[in-house]
N, C-alpha and C positions, 0 to 999 in steps of 0.2 A: 589500586587505591580506590577506584570508583566503587568496586564491590564492597570493600571495607566500609566506606563512608555511607553507602546506601543502607547497609545493615545497621550500622551504629545510629545513624540519624533516624531511621525508621523506628528503632526500638527505644530511642530517647523520646521520640514523638508520641509513641503509644501511651506511656504513662503521663504525658503532658495533656491530660484529658479530664473532663468533668461535665456533668449535665448542668443545664442552666434552668433557672426557675421557670421563666416563660419568655415570650417574645419581647416584653417591654420592661421587665424588672430584672436588674442585674443582681447577682448574689452578694451576700455579705462576704467580703473578701477575707475577713478574719476567720471564717469558718466557725463551726460550732465549738463552743468552749474556748474561743480565742485563737484557734488555729493550732494544728499539730506540727506544722513544718514552718520554721522561722525563716525570715529573710536572710539571716546570717548563714543558715544551712544552705539556702539556695545559692548564695554568693560563693560558698565553698565548692558547691558542685560546679558552678560556672568556671571557677579557677581550675578545677580538675579537668574540665572539658578543654579549656584553652591550652593547658599544658600538654594534654594528650594530642591535640591537633598540631601543636608546634612540633612535638616529637615525631609525629608521623610524616612530617614534611608536606602536610596537606594545604598549608596556607599559601596564598598567592601574594607575592611581594611586588606590587605595582602601585606606586604612590599616587599616581593620577587617578587610578580606579578606586583606590581606598579613600582618597580625599573626596571624590564625587559621592561614593556611597555614604560616607559619614555626613556630608552636607545634606543629602536627600533625607536620610533618616531623621536628622534633627530639624528638617522642615516639617516632618510628620509628627514628631514627638510632642510639640505643644498641644496638639489636638488629641493626644492619646491619654486615657485615664490611668497614667502610671504613678505609682507611689514614689518610685525611684527613677529618675530620668538620667542617671549616669549609666550610659550604655556603651558597650564595646562592639564595634562592627568589624567583621572579618569577611574575606573573600576566599572561598575554597578553590583550589586549583583543579577544577573538574569541569568538563564540557557539558555534563548533564544538567537538566533543569532541576534546581532545588533551592530551597530557602528554609530556615529554621530559626526558632527562638529557644534559647536554653536558659534555665534558671540562673539568676545572677546577672541578668541584663545583657546576654550575648545574642546579637542578631547577626546571622550569617547567610550568605548567598553563595551558590556556586557561580563561577565565572560564566558558565553556560547560560545562566538566566539572562544575562545581557544579550546574548546572541539570539535567544528564542523570544524575548519580549520585544515585539516590533516597535513599541512606543514607550515613552517614559511613563505615560499614564498606566500602562499594563504593568510595568516594572514596579511602580509605586503601589499598585493594587496588591501585589504579592507582599510587599513590605508592610503595608497597612494591616493585612491579614495576620502577619506574624506579630505585629505590635498588639493586635487584638488578643492573641494567645497570651502574650507576655503580661499585658496590663491586667488580665484577669487571674493571673497566677494559677493556671490550669494544672501545672505540675503539683503544686502544694495541695490543691483541692482534691485531686485524684488520690493522692497519698492519704489524705484524711479520710476519704471514702473507703480506702482499702487499709484501714488501720492495722489489721492483724498481719498483713503482708509487708508493711512498710519497711522494717529493718532489712530483711533479706533482699527485697526488690531493689532498693536504692543501692545497697552494697554490691549486688550482682551487676547492676548496670554500670556503676563506676569502675568496679574491678575489671569487668570485661572490656569496657571501653579502653582503659589504660593498657591492659594486656594486649589487646589487638593493636593499639597504636605503637607500643614499644616493640613487640615481636613481629608485627606485620604478618601475622599468621591467623589461621582459623581458630586457634585456641581461645582467643578473647571473644570471638563471635559466638563460639559454643557456650562460653560462660554466660554471656548476655542471654542467649536464646534459652538456656536451661532455666535461668531464674525467672523468665517471663512466661514459660510454657503454661503454667497453671491459670494465668489470668488474661492471656492475650484475647481470647474470644469476648470476654466481658468488656475489656477495655476498648476493643474495636467499636462496640456500640457507643460507648461514651465518646470515642474519637469523632464519630459522625455527628453526634450532638454538639460536640465542642467546635467542630469545623463550622457548623452553621452559625453558632454564636460568634465565633471569631470573624465570620463574614459580616455579620451585622455591625459589630464594633468597628471593623475595618472600613466599611462603607462610610460610616460617620466620620472616621478619621480622614478619609480621602476628601469628602465634601468640605470639611472644616479647614483642610489644608490647601484648598484650591485645586485639587485634582478631580478627575472625572470618575464618579462612582460607577458609571457604566463600563469602565475599563475592567472591573473585576469579573463580571460574568463573561465578558469577551475573552479575557485571558483563560478562564476556566474552559470555555468552549474550545479554544485552541488546544489546550492540554488534552481534553477528552478526544478531540479529533486526532491528535497525534498518537494517543494511546491505541485508538482503533486501527490506525495505519500500521503501528508496530506490532499489533496482535497481543501476544502474551507478555511481551517485554514492555512493562509499564515505564513511562518516564519516572525518574527517581522521585520527583515531587509528589506524584500521585500515590506512591507507596506509603507515604506518611500523611498525605492530605487527600483522602479519597474524594473524587468528584463524580457526582451522578447527575443525570438529567434533572431530577427533582431539585437537587441543590442548586444547579445552574438556574432553573426556573425561579426558585425562591430568591436567589440573589438578584436576578434580573428584575423581578417584580419590585423588590425593595429599592433597587437603584433607580427605577423609573419614578419613584416618588420624589426624587430630588429635581430641582429646576434644571432645565436644559440651558447650557450656554457653551460658548466656544472655549476649548482648552488648547493650549499650545505647549508642545514639548520644548525643553531647553536644548540649545545646540550642544551643550556639554554632554548630555546623555548620549547623543548619537555619535559624538567623538569617542567617548569611552566604549560604546558598543563596537565601533570600528576597531579599536585597540583589541578588544576581546575576540573579534572575528579573526584578526590576524593571529592572535596568540593561539587560538584553538584550530587554526587551519592545518591541513595535513602536513604542510611544510611552508617555510617562508616564500619559496619560489612559487608554490601554488597560490599563496595569498597575493603575491604580486600580480600573477596572471588574472586572478579573479577580480581584483580591484581595478586593474588596468582595463579589462574588458568592460566593466561597468562604467568607468569614467569615459571610455571611448563611445559607449552607446548613449550616454546622457547628453542632453542639450547643454550648450554653453560651458562645456568642459567639465560638467559634473558638479554635484553639490559639495559643500565644504566637507561633510563627513566622508564622502567617497574619496575625495582627493587626499584628505588626511589619512584615511586608511591605506591608500597607496603609498604615501610617504612612510608610514610606520612599517609597512611590509618591506619597502626597499631598505630601510635601516636594518630590519631583522635579517634580510637576505644578504647583508654585507655590502650594500651600495648606498652609504649615507650621503655621498656627494650628489647622487641623483635625487635624493629626497630633499636636499636643502633648498633648491629653487621652488619646489612645490610649497614648502613650509614658509618660505619668504613671501610668496605671493599670498598665501593664506593670512599671514600677519599683516600684509598691506591692506587686505580687505577687512580685517578684524584686529586692529592694533591693540597690543598689550594683552591679548588673550593668553592666560597662563599656560594652557595646554599646548598652544603653538610655541610659546617661548621655551618651555621645558623640553619639548620634543626636538625643536631646532637646536637647542643647546646640546642635547644628547647626540644629534647627528654631527654637529661640529666637532664634538669631542672624539667621536668615532672616526671622523674624517681626518684626524690629526691636526685640528685647529683649536687647541685648548684655550688660547688667549681670547679668541672670538667667543667661545662658549662662556668663559669666565666673565667677560664684559657684559654679555647679554644677560646672563643669569644674575649677576650682581645688580644690574639696573632693574631687572624684574623684581628682585628682592626688596630694593629700596621703595618700590611702589606697592609691594605686598608683604610687609613685615610678618615674619612668623609662618609663612606659607610652607606647608610640608613638602609638596613636590619640588618647589624651587630650591629649598634649602637642601633636600636630599640629593638632588642632581648637582648642585653647586659643591657639595661635599665630595662627590665623586670626582669632579673636575679638580678640586684642590688636592685630592689624594694622588691622582694621576699626574698632576703637574708639580708634584713635590712641595706642597704646602700643607703638611699634615696638621700643623698647629691651627690653621684656619679651619680645616675640616673638623678637627676636634671641637672647636668653639661652636660651630654650627650644630654638630651632633649632640653636644651637651644640652643645647637649647631644645633640640628635638626630643631627646629622651626625657626631658622634664615635662614637655607638653604631651608626649605619647609614651608613657612609662610601660605600657603593655606590649610595645612593639619590639620583639626579640631581635628582628633584623637590624634595627637602629642601634641596639646595645652591642651587637656583634661588630657593626661598622665603627662604633665609638672605640671599642677595644683596639681595633686595628689602627685607628688614627692616633690614639694615645700611645700605642706602642711605637709607632714611627716618630712620635714627638718626644719620646724618651720619658714620658710620665708614668713611671712604673707602678706607683700606688694606684693611679687612675685606671691603668690597664687591668689590674687585679679586681678593682671595684666593678668595672664594666663587665668583665668576664663573669664575675660572681652573680651580677644581676641577670645576665643572660642565662646562666645555669639555673637560677631560681625560676625564671620564666619557663625554662624547659623541663622543670621538675627534677633537677639533679642536685639535691641539697648537699650531698657529700662533696661533690666537685666544687660547689659554691663555697662551702666551709673551708676547703683547702685554699681557694683563692683569697678568702677573707683573712685567713691566718697569715698568709704571705703579705697581704696589704698591711695588716696590723704590725707585723715585724718591721716593715719599712716606713711606717707612718711617723715614727719618732715621737716628739712631744706635741704634735699637731692635734689639739683637743677636738676641734670640730670634725676633723676627718676620723678620729678615733670614735666619736659618737656615731657617725654614719656607719662605720664598720660594725660596731656593737649592735646597732639596730638591725642591720642586715644579717648578722649572725643569729639574732633571735628569730628572724624570718626563716633562716635555714633550719634552725632547731625545730621550729614549729612544723615545717614541711617534713622533716625527718620523723617526727612523732606521728604525723598523719599517715606516713607511709607504712608505719608499723601498727 
């Protein structure tokens, strides 16, 4: 998977490139003649990419991590010069360092970025850089520059991407590489220009959002240092975001123009970072040993992120009861923190104490209505404790608020099935199939739903609307 993603994201990043006018004047985003590549076309590409990633099994389903990433991105977004601020954030199940922006407002990071970014400031710097790419519509501008190559280039990228995702083979990669061979060298030049401009926009986004602009050159220095240690095996991020000494110097000089002040990481970043360190450890047992050693070596029993990491590792290693007192103490030190509540509820559920988990998470939800991690964990408790109707109610709310999350639709289908809501089962499965790019399967589910809907007009309207979505997806596939 790592090889597939590195090739695909590299080759997606290559055409996401364009030169900039100068150091101070941003380009006319419409391009000459009003623009060759429309926002609608960019959105269609974004949906293609999402469907491909879902099919490939590349997405990481960890609601605490996803919720943190979404919150951080939307802390940066008000300072980004975006025409469309409706973004989709995803986490790739890969320990390598990488982040990317895809047309259609897709912002993605590899889980490994959390592990490698020592501070929240450095992590935010990478996201700000990607928002710089996205805000300037580099993909569209490069295609306008390469007008004669546009049709086959775009078709080749998307076709190869989907083929690689579906078949999990080198065939798709060869398709992408073949379509790009004629223009890679030229585009690499633009890529370097583009990177510098994204740095400049990203620095301003960081400063305006209350983050440290100096974290950007620091993160680049760490990546360059790592690449030298690894020799010819570049970190995945550097394959699509080339870093040179001159680029670091340029970014550092620009960062130094901003006033110096103290910046503080959020506790939440370091808690999520501990989760990812456990997730990508060699084994749960290895994670327990690593965190236990760090807690033992630390003064006063270790910081909250270290102790939290130990608790998460113990849960993953099959010892939830050992994790519970650690989490209870953390909650006593930091009452009502959602991450601790959700993780303790998960430990209680796995320790065979569903009633305690239910009460804890229900109380937490009353204080934090609509919270994704709490509701998702509470739905798991309801399902395992034979309350599928309550689980379905929670998941209906979640799929309304997060309609692009295929995992939630899959869970909703299970809950509706156990509740005996047959029409709703077919609707949820159909929506899952649409998100996965399987319109024929979705149409089958929708026909079954229509046959069972009777005279329910509103439900029939929903079914017909989704049938049209399935037909559109079928037409695009041909």
